[in-house]
N, C-alpha and C positions, 0 to 999 in steps of 0.2 A: 420394764428394766430398760433403761437408756444405754445404748450400745456406746462404748468408748472407741474411738479410731485406735487402731493398732499402730504404735511407733516401734521402730527397732533401731538401736544403736549398737554399731560394732566397735570392738576394741581389742586389743591383744593383751593378754595376761599370761605371762610365763610360758610362752609357746602355744598358748590356748587361745583359739579366735573366739571371742565371747559376742554373742548376739543377746543383748538385754532387751527383752520385750516388755512393753507397757501398753495396756489396753486389752481389747477383745480380739480373738482370733475367728474368723468365719470365712466363708468362701470368698468373699470380697477382699481379702487380704493376701491373696497368692503374689501379687507383684512385689509387694512390700517385703514378703518373706524371702522370695527368690532374690531380690536386689541385695538383702541383707546377708544371705548366704554367699552370693558372689562376692561381695565386699569382704566378707570374712574368710573366704578361701583364698584370696589375694593377698593376705597376711602371712602365708607360708604353708608348709604342708602338714602342720599339726592339726590336733583334734579340733571340732567345733562344738561350742556348748551353747546351748539354748537355756537362756536364763529366763525362766517363766515367773520370777518373783512379782513381777508388776502386771501379771495377766489375770483379769478378772472372770473371764468367761471364754470357753471353748465349745463351740458346737461340733456336730459330727462332720461337717463340711471343714472345719478347722483341724480336726484329727485327721482327716483325709490328706490335708495340706502338709501335716507334720510327716505322715507316711511318705509322701512325695519327696519331702528334704531328707528323710532317711534313705530312700531309694537312690536319690542323687548322690548322697555322701557314699553309699556302698559303691556306686558306679565309679566314683572318683577315688575310691579306695582311702576313704577319710572316715575316722572315728567321729561319731555324732553322739554327744553327751546331752543330759537335761539336769536342771537343777531348779529349785524354787517352787516346785509343783505344790499345790495345795494337797491335803489328804484325798480330798474327792478325785482331783486329777491324777493322782499317784494310782488310785485304785482303777480309773479309767484306763491308764497305760498298762496296767497288769491285765485287765479284762480283754483289751485290744491286743495284747501281746506286744506293745511297743517296747516294754520294758525288757523283752527278751532280746531285742536287738539294739538297744539304746541304754547305755548305763544311766542311772538316775541318781542323783545326789541331793542331800538335804539344802546345800547352799553353795554359792560360787567358789568359796575357799576349798570345800571338800571336793568339789569337782575338779578344780585345778591340780589339786595334790593327787586326786585319784586317776587324772587322765593318763593314758599310755602314750609315752612320746612317739613321734612319727619315725 
């Protein structure tokens, strides 16, 4: 399997800061995720949505990076949401209990509608 470098694009949508992810998430992607989260939080006090629709692979170190973003969001008193997870990664989020602390949605539209305003 050829690894696809991670790209993260941030934008705002109805008060929700969206981080659209493309590629694979592994331990080497921490700087990209942290920079994207910082850019997203500069767009206001609202929730941050991680859109995994373009992510093909997340290894265990990548899951740990997502846990780190969740901890950062909690420290900053900011809601962190997820959408676009494949069935496999939805199961991983349940097994690791990430879904206990991060609302997950099928797609970006549902996430924006379901986000709790700041």
